[in-house]
DSSP file (Angstrom, degrees, kcal/mol; ACC not computed):
  #  RESIDUE AA STRUCTURE BP1 BP2  ACC     N-H-->O    O-->H-N    N-H-->O    O-->H-N    TCO  KAPPA ALPHA  PHI   PSI    X-CA   Y-CA   Z-CA
    1    1 A M              0   0    0      0, 0.0     2,-0.2     0, 0.0    32,-0.1   0.000 360.0 360.0 360.0 138.7    0.0    0.0    0.0
    2    2 A K        -     0   0    0     30,-0.4    32,-2.8    66,-0.0     2,-0.5  -0.532 360.0-147.3 -74.0 135.1    1.2    3.5   -0.9
    3    3 A I  E     -a   34   0A   0     -2,-0.2    66,-2.7    30,-0.2    67,-1.2  -0.917  15.0-167.1-104.3 125.7    2.0    5.8    2.1
    4    4 A V  E     -ab  35  70A   0     30,-2.6    32,-2.5    -2,-0.5     2,-0.5  -0.944  17.3-135.4-118.3 136.2    1.4    9.5    1.5
    5    5 A Y  E     -ab  36  71A   0     65,-2.8    67,-3.2    -2,-0.4     2,-0.7  -0.761  20.3-144.6 -86.2 123.4    2.5   12.3    3.7
    6    6 A I  E     - b   0  72A   0     30,-3.0     2,-0.5    -2,-0.5    33,-0.3  -0.821  16.3-172.0 -95.2 117.0   -0.3   14.8    4.3
    7    7 A A  E     + b   0  73A   0     65,-3.0    67,-3.2    -2,-0.7    30,-0.0  -0.944  22.0 139.9-109.3 124.2    0.9   18.4    4.4
    8    8 A S        -     0   0    0     -2,-0.5    67,-0.1    65,-0.2    70,-0.1  -0.969  57.1 -75.4-154.2 159.8   -1.6   21.0    5.5
    9    9 A P        +     0   0    0      0, 0.0    12,-0.2     0, 0.0    11,-0.1  -0.234  46.6 162.6 -59.3 145.7   -1.5   24.1    7.7
   10   10 A Y        +     0   0    0     11,-0.0     7,-0.3     8,-0.0     8,-0.2   0.596  46.9  80.7-125.8 -51.0   -1.5   23.6   11.4
   11   11 A A  S    S+     0   0    0      1,-0.1     2,-0.7     6,-0.1     6,-0.0  -0.083  86.8  30.1 -60.7 161.4   -0.4   26.7   13.2
   12   12 A G  S    S+     0   0    0      1,-0.1     2,-1.8    -3,-0.0     3,-0.2  -0.828 127.6  24.6  93.6-114.1   -2.8   29.6   13.8
   13   13 A D  S  > S+     0   0    0     -2,-0.7     4,-2.8     1,-0.2     5,-0.2  -0.602  75.0 174.1 -84.5  79.2   -6.3   28.2   14.2
   14   14 A T  H  > S+     0   0    0     -2,-1.8     4,-2.2     1,-0.2    -1,-0.2   0.821  72.1  55.6 -62.5 -32.2   -5.1   24.8   15.3
   15   15 A E  H  > S+     0   0    0      2,-0.2     4,-1.8    -3,-0.2    -1,-0.2   0.965 114.1  38.1 -65.9 -50.6   -8.7   23.6   16.1
   16   16 A A  H  > S+     0   0    0      1,-0.2     4,-2.1     2,-0.2    -2,-0.2   0.895 117.0  52.2 -65.9 -39.8  -10.0   24.3   12.5
   17   17 A N  H  X S+     0   0    0     -4,-2.8     4,-2.2    -7,-0.3    -1,-0.2   0.836 106.7  53.4 -68.6 -31.7   -6.7   23.2   10.9
   18   18 A T  H  X S+     0   0    0     -4,-2.2     4,-2.2    -5,-0.2    -1,-0.2   0.923 108.4  49.9 -65.2 -44.3   -6.8   19.9   12.8
   19   19 A E  H  X S+     0   0    0     -4,-1.8     4,-2.1     1,-0.2    -2,-0.2   0.901 111.2  49.2 -61.1 -40.8  -10.3   19.2   11.5
   20   20 A K  H  X S+     0   0    0     -4,-2.1     4,-2.6     2,-0.2    -1,-0.2   0.912 109.0  52.3 -64.6 -42.0   -9.2   20.0    8.0
   21   21 A A  H  X S+     0   0    0     -4,-2.2     4,-2.1     1,-0.2    -2,-0.2   0.887 108.1  51.4 -62.3 -38.2   -6.2   17.6    8.4
   22   22 A I  H  X S+     0   0    0     -4,-2.2     4,-2.2     2,-0.2    -1,-0.2   0.922 110.0  49.8 -62.7 -43.5   -8.6   14.9    9.5
   23   23 A D  H  X S+     0   0    0     -4,-2.1     4,-2.3     1,-0.2    -2,-0.2   0.902 109.1  52.0 -61.1 -41.1  -10.7   15.5    6.4
   24   24 A Y  H  X S+     0   0    0     -4,-2.6     4,-2.2     1,-0.2    -1,-0.2   0.875 108.4  51.0 -64.9 -36.5   -7.6   15.4    4.2
   25   25 A C  H  X S+     0   0    0     -4,-2.1     4,-2.4     2,-0.2    -1,-0.2   0.913 109.5  49.9 -66.2 -41.7   -6.6   12.0    5.7
   26   26 A A  H  X S+     0   0    0     -4,-2.2     4,-2.2     1,-0.2    -2,-0.2   0.896 109.2  52.9 -62.1 -39.4  -10.2   10.7    5.0
   27   27 A F  H  X S+     0   0    0     -4,-2.3     4,-0.8     2,-0.2    -2,-0.2   0.920 108.8  49.7 -59.4 -45.1   -9.8   11.9    1.5
   28   28 A A  H ><>S+     0   0    0     -4,-2.2     5,-1.8     1,-0.2     3,-0.9   0.918 109.4  50.7 -62.0 -44.1   -6.5   10.0    1.2
   29   29 A V  H ><5S+     0   0    0     -4,-2.4     3,-2.1     1,-0.3    -1,-0.2   0.893 105.2  57.0 -60.7 -39.4   -8.1    6.8    2.5
   30   30 A S  H 3<5S+     0   0    0     -4,-2.2    -1,-0.3     1,-0.3    -2,-0.2   0.730 104.0  54.6 -64.9 -19.6  -10.9    7.3   -0.1
   31   31 A R  T <<5S-     0   0    0     -3,-0.9    -1,-0.3    -4,-0.8    -2,-0.2   0.327 123.2-107.0 -94.3   5.4   -8.2    7.2   -2.7
   32   32 A G  T < 5S+     0   0    0     -3,-2.1   -30,-0.4     1,-0.3     2,-0.3   0.740  79.6 116.8  80.9  24.3   -6.8    3.9   -1.4
   33   33 A V      < -     0   0    0     -5,-1.8    -1,-0.3   -32,-0.1   -30,-0.2  -0.823  68.4-112.3-121.8 163.3   -3.7    5.1    0.3
   34   34 A L  E     -a    3   0A   0    -32,-2.8   -30,-2.6    -2,-0.3     2,-0.2  -0.847  36.0-145.4 -93.2 113.7   -2.4    5.2    3.8
   35   35 A P  E     -a    4   0A   0      0, 0.0     2,-0.5     0, 0.0   -30,-0.2  -0.570  12.4-165.8 -83.8 144.1   -2.2    8.8    5.1
   36   36 A L  E     +a    5   0A   0    -32,-2.5   -30,-3.0    -2,-0.2    -2,-0.0  -0.968  11.2 172.8-126.4 113.4    0.5   10.0    7.4
   37   37 A A    >>  -     0   0    0     -2,-0.5     3,-2.4   -32,-0.2     4,-0.6  -0.812   8.7-176.2-122.8  87.8   -0.2   13.4    9.0
   38   38 A P  H >> S+     0   0    0      0, 0.0     4,-2.6     0, 0.0     3,-1.1   0.800  80.3  66.9 -56.3 -30.6    2.5   14.1   11.6
   39   39 A H  H 34 S+     0   0    0    -33,-0.3   -18,-0.1     1,-0.3   -32,-0.0   0.549  98.1  53.9 -72.9  -4.4    0.7   17.4   12.6
   40   40 A L  H <4 S+     0   0    0     -3,-2.4    -1,-0.3   -19,-0.1   -22,-0.0   0.635 118.7  33.9 -92.5 -19.1   -2.2   15.2   14.0
   41   41 A L  H X< S+     0   0    0     -3,-1.1     3,-2.1    -4,-0.6     4,-0.4   0.889 110.1  54.0 -98.8 -56.1    0.2   13.2   16.1
   42   42 A F  G >X S+     0   0    0     -4,-2.6     4,-2.2     1,-0.3     3,-1.7   0.802  98.1  62.8 -61.5 -34.4    3.1   15.3   17.4
   43   43 A P  G 34 S+     0   0    0      0, 0.0    -1,-0.3     0, 0.0     5,-0.2   0.664  89.5  73.5 -64.8 -11.5    1.0   18.1   19.0
   44   44 A L  G <4 S+     0   0    0     -3,-2.1    -2,-0.2     1,-0.2    -3,-0.1   0.789 120.1  10.0 -69.0 -25.8   -0.4   15.5   21.3
   45   45 A F  T <4 S+     0   0    0     -3,-1.7     2,-0.4    -4,-0.4    -1,-0.2   0.425 119.5  71.8-134.3  -2.4    2.9   15.4   23.2
   46   46 A L  S  < S-     0   0    0     -4,-2.2     2,-0.8     8,-0.0    -1,-0.1  -0.939  80.3-121.0-115.5 142.5    4.9   18.4   21.9
   47   47 A D    >   -     0   0    0     -2,-0.4     3,-1.6     1,-0.2     7,-0.3  -0.721  14.8-160.4 -86.9 111.0    4.0   22.0   22.7
   48   48 A E  T 3  S+     0   0    0     -2,-0.8    -1,-0.2     1,-0.3     6,-0.1   0.770  92.1  56.2 -59.3 -27.9    3.3   23.9   19.5
   49   49 A D  T 3  S+     0   0    0     -3,-0.1     2,-0.7     4,-0.1    -1,-0.3   0.544  88.7  85.0 -85.9  -7.1    3.9   27.2   21.4
   50   50 A D  S <> S-     0   0    0     -3,-1.6     4,-2.9     1,-0.2     5,-0.2  -0.869  73.0-148.8 -95.8 116.6    7.4   26.2   22.5
   51   51 A I  H  > S+     0   0    0     -2,-0.7     4,-2.5     1,-0.2     5,-0.2   0.884  95.2  48.4 -55.2 -45.3    9.9   27.0   19.7
   52   52 A E  H  > S+     0   0    0      1,-0.2     4,-2.1     2,-0.2    -1,-0.2   0.914 114.1  45.6 -63.2 -43.5   12.2   24.1   20.4
   53   53 A Q  H  > S+     0   0    0      2,-0.2     4,-2.4     1,-0.2    -2,-0.2   0.876 111.8  52.2 -69.7 -36.2    9.5   21.6   20.6
   54   54 A R  H  X S+     0   0    0     -4,-2.9     4,-2.3    -7,-0.3    -2,-0.2   0.937 110.8  47.7 -62.6 -45.6    7.8   22.9   17.4
   55   55 A E  H  X S+     0   0    0     -4,-2.5     4,-2.3    -5,-0.2    -2,-0.2   0.881 110.3  52.8 -62.8 -38.0   11.2   22.6   15.6
   56   56 A L  H  X S+     0   0    0     -4,-2.1     4,-2.4     2,-0.2    -1,-0.2   0.930 109.2  49.1 -61.9 -45.3   11.6   19.1   16.9
   57   57 A G  H  X S+     0   0    0     -4,-2.4     4,-2.2     1,-0.2    -2,-0.2   0.895 110.4  50.5 -61.0 -41.3    8.1   18.2   15.6
   58   58 A L  H  X S+     0   0    0     -4,-2.3     4,-2.1     2,-0.2    -1,-0.2   0.895 110.7  49.1 -64.0 -39.6    9.0   19.6   12.2
   59   59 A S  H  X S+     0   0    0     -4,-2.3     4,-2.0     2,-0.2    -2,-0.2   0.876 108.8  53.1 -69.1 -35.7   12.2   17.6   12.1
   60   60 A F  H  X S+     0   0    0     -4,-2.4     4,-2.1     2,-0.2    -2,-0.2   0.925 108.8  50.8 -60.4 -43.7   10.4   14.5   13.1
   61   61 A G  H  X S+     0   0    0     -4,-2.2     4,-2.5     1,-0.2    -2,-0.2   0.909 107.5  51.6 -60.6 -43.7    8.0   15.1   10.2
   62   62 A I  H  X S+     0   0    0     -4,-2.1     4,-1.3     1,-0.2    -1,-0.2   0.886 108.2  53.0 -61.7 -38.6   10.8   15.6    7.7
   63   63 A T  H  < S+     0   0    0     -4,-2.0     4,-0.3     1,-0.2     3,-0.2   0.912 111.5  45.7 -62.4 -42.4   12.3   12.2    8.9
   64   64 A L  H >< S+     0   0    0     -4,-2.1     3,-1.9     1,-0.2     4,-0.3   0.857 103.1  64.0 -69.5 -34.7    9.0   10.5    8.2
   65   65 A L  H >< S+     0   0    0     -4,-2.5     3,-1.7     1,-0.3    -1,-0.2   0.871  94.2  61.8 -55.4 -37.7    8.6   12.2    4.9
   66   66 A D  T 3< S+     0   0    0     -4,-1.3    -1,-0.3     1,-0.3    -2,-0.2   0.677 102.0  52.5 -63.5 -17.5   11.7   10.3    3.7
   67   67 A K  T <  S+     0   0    0     -3,-1.9    -1,-0.3    -4,-0.3    -2,-0.2   0.442  94.8  93.8 -96.4  -2.3    9.8    7.1    4.3
   68   68 A C    <   -     0   0    0     -3,-1.7   -64,-0.2    -4,-0.3     3,-0.1  -0.533  68.1-141.0 -97.1 158.8    6.7    8.0    2.2
   69   69 A D  S    S+     0   0    0    -66,-2.7     2,-0.3     1,-0.2   -65,-0.2   0.784  84.0   5.9 -84.4 -30.9    5.9    7.3   -1.4
   70   70 A E  E     -b    4   0A   0    -67,-1.2   -65,-2.8    24,-0.2     2,-0.5  -0.976  61.6-131.2-148.9 158.7    4.3   10.8   -2.1
   71   71 A L  E     -bc   5  96A   0     24,-2.7    26,-2.7    -2,-0.3     2,-0.6  -0.976  20.2-160.8-110.3 125.2    3.7   14.2   -0.5
   72   72 A W  E     -bc   6  97A   0    -67,-3.2   -65,-3.0    -2,-0.5     2,-0.7  -0.941   3.7-157.0-107.8 117.9    0.2   15.5   -0.8
   73   73 A V  E     -bc   7  98A   0     24,-3.2    26,-2.9    -2,-0.6     2,-0.4  -0.851  19.7-169.1 -94.7 115.0   -0.1   19.2   -0.3
   74   74 A C  E     + c   0  99A   0    -67,-3.2     3,-0.2    -2,-0.7    26,-0.2  -0.867  35.6  27.5-116.7 139.5   -3.6   19.9    0.8
   75   75 A G  S    S-     0   0    0     24,-2.2    24,-0.1    -2,-0.4    28,-0.0  -0.517  87.3 -74.8 109.5-176.7   -5.5   23.1    1.2
   76   76 A D  S    S+     0   0    0     -2,-0.2     2,-0.3    24,-0.1    -1,-0.1   0.302 105.4  48.8-107.2   7.5   -5.5   26.6   -0.3
   77   77 A E        -     0   0    0     -3,-0.2     2,-0.6   -68,-0.0    -3,-0.0  -0.983  67.8-137.0-143.4 155.5   -2.4   28.0    1.4
   78   78 A V        -     0   0    0     -2,-0.3    -3,-0.1   -70,-0.1     2,-0.1  -0.960  23.0-154.9-115.8 116.8    1.2   26.8    2.0
   79   79 A S     >  -     0   0    0     -2,-0.6     4,-2.4     1,-0.1     5,-0.1  -0.261  33.4-100.3 -80.5 172.8    2.5   27.5    5.5
   80   80 A K  H  > S+     0   0    0      1,-0.2     4,-1.6     2,-0.2     5,-0.1   0.910 125.1  49.3 -60.2 -43.4    6.2   27.9    6.4
   81   81 A G  H  > S+     0   0    0      1,-0.2     4,-1.7     2,-0.2    -1,-0.2   0.896 110.7  49.8 -63.9 -40.5    6.3   24.3    7.7
   82   82 A M  H  > S+     0   0    0      1,-0.2     4,-2.8     2,-0.2    -1,-0.2   0.883 105.5  57.1 -65.5 -38.2    4.7   23.0    4.5
   83   83 A A  H  X S+     0   0    0     -4,-2.4     4,-2.5     1,-0.2    -1,-0.2   0.892 106.5  49.8 -60.1 -39.0    7.2   24.9    2.4
   84   84 A A  H  X S+     0   0    0     -4,-1.6     4,-2.3     2,-0.2    -1,-0.2   0.882 110.7  49.9 -66.5 -37.9   10.0   23.1    4.2
   85   85 A E  H  X S+     0   0    0     -4,-1.7     4,-2.5     2,-0.2    -2,-0.2   0.910 111.4  48.3 -66.3 -42.1    8.2   19.7    3.5
   86   86 A I  H  X S+     0   0    0     -4,-2.8     4,-2.4     2,-0.2    -2,-0.2   0.930 111.6  49.9 -62.7 -45.9    7.8   20.6   -0.2
   87   87 A K  H  X S+     0   0    0     -4,-2.5     4,-2.4     1,-0.2    -2,-0.2   0.920 111.7  48.4 -59.7 -44.7   11.4   21.6   -0.5
   88   88 A T  H  X S+     0   0    0     -4,-2.3     4,-2.3     1,-0.2    -1,-0.2   0.926 110.0  51.3 -62.8 -45.2   12.6   18.4    1.2
   89   89 A A  H  X>S+     0   0    0     -4,-2.5     5,-2.5     1,-0.2     4,-0.8   0.903 111.2  48.8 -59.7 -40.7   10.4   16.2   -1.1
   90   90 A Q  H ><5S+     0   0    0     -4,-2.4     3,-0.5     1,-0.2    -1,-0.2   0.918 110.9  50.7 -63.2 -43.3   11.8   18.0   -4.1
   91   91 A E  H 3<5S+     0   0    0     -4,-2.4    -2,-0.2     1,-0.2    -1,-0.2   0.855 117.0  38.4 -65.0 -36.3   15.4   17.5   -2.9
   92   92 A I  H 3<5S-     0   0    0     -4,-2.3    -1,-0.2    -5,-0.1    -2,-0.2   0.403 114.3-111.7-100.5   3.7   14.9   13.7   -2.2
   93   93 A G  T <<5 +     0   0    0     -4,-0.8    -3,-0.2    -3,-0.5    -4,-0.1   0.771  58.9 154.8  79.9  27.1   12.8   13.1   -5.3
   94   94 A I      < -     0   0    0     -5,-2.5    -1,-0.2    -6,-0.2   -24,-0.2  -0.765  48.6-112.0 -87.2 128.7    9.4   12.3   -3.7
   95   95 A P        -     0   0    0      0, 0.0   -24,-2.7     0, 0.0     2,-0.4  -0.282  31.1-149.3 -59.5 143.9    6.5   13.0   -6.0
   96   96 A I  E     -c   71   0A   0    -26,-0.2     2,-0.4   -24,-0.1   -24,-0.2  -0.960  12.9-172.6-120.5 132.3    4.3   15.8   -4.9
   97   97 A K  E     -c   72   0A   0    -26,-2.7   -24,-3.2    -2,-0.4     2,-0.4  -0.966  12.1-147.6-121.9 142.7    0.5   16.2   -5.6
   98   98 A Y  E     -c   73   0A   0     -2,-0.4     2,-0.4   -26,-0.2   -24,-0.2  -0.919  14.7-178.7-113.0 134.1   -1.5   19.3   -4.8
   99   99 A F  E     -c   74   0A   0    -26,-2.9   -24,-2.2    -2,-0.4     2,-0.0  -0.994  18.7-139.5-132.7 126.0   -5.2   19.2   -3.7
  100  100 A S     >  -     0   0    0     -2,-0.4     4,-2.2   -26,-0.2     5,-0.2  -0.326  32.1-107.3 -72.5 164.8   -7.3   22.3   -3.0
  101  101 A R  H  > S+     0   0    0      1,-0.2     4,-1.9     2,-0.2     5,-0.2   0.915 122.7  53.0 -57.4 -43.2   -9.7   22.2   -0.1
  102  102 A Q  H  > S+     0   0    0      1,-0.2     4,-0.7     2,-0.2    -1,-0.2   0.899 107.8  49.6 -61.4 -43.1  -12.5   22.0   -2.6
  103  103 A E  H >4 S+     0   0    0      1,-0.2     3,-0.9     2,-0.2    -1,-0.2   0.929 111.9  48.1 -61.3 -45.7  -11.0   18.9   -4.4
  104  104 A A  H >< S+     0   0    0     -4,-2.2     3,-0.8     1,-0.2    -1,-0.2   0.817 110.7  50.9 -68.0 -30.0  -10.4   17.1   -1.1
  105  105 A M  H 3< S+     0   0    0     -4,-1.9    -1,-0.2     1,-0.2    -2,-0.2   0.570  95.7  71.7 -84.9  -7.6  -14.0   17.8    0.1
  106  106 A A  T << S+     0   0    0     -3,-0.9    -1,-0.2    -4,-0.7    -2,-0.2   0.454  72.7 116.8 -84.0  -0.4  -15.5   16.5   -3.1
  107  107 A C    <         0   0    0     -3,-0.8   -80,-0.1    -4,-0.2   -76,-0.0  -0.329 360.0 360.0 -69.6 152.7  -14.6   12.9   -2.2
  108  108 A P              0   0    0      0, 0.0    -1,-0.1     0, 0.0    -3,-0.1   0.494 360.0 360.0 -67.6 360.0  -17.4   10.4   -1.7
């Protein structure tokens, strides 16, 4: 089964962005792939408001990205963290797909 890294905004309105990330993961499952969304996991035990812990979480995500088959960039904006994920995927040759919020919400 293909593993896809789900990149979507998290910082800012974390409650709304968490709900969107959950929707993006459901979209990925509807496409027959295994979604990996580190920003749904790491905030459970890392403090997003602590700069060191946020950077640690971002580095954990980059490590996991290297294990994925594709990067899916979801939503209508690219955050600073997502930009780093996109850059890394380009550098290591991982295919990148882009999905707008509307595309992802059109899934059955």
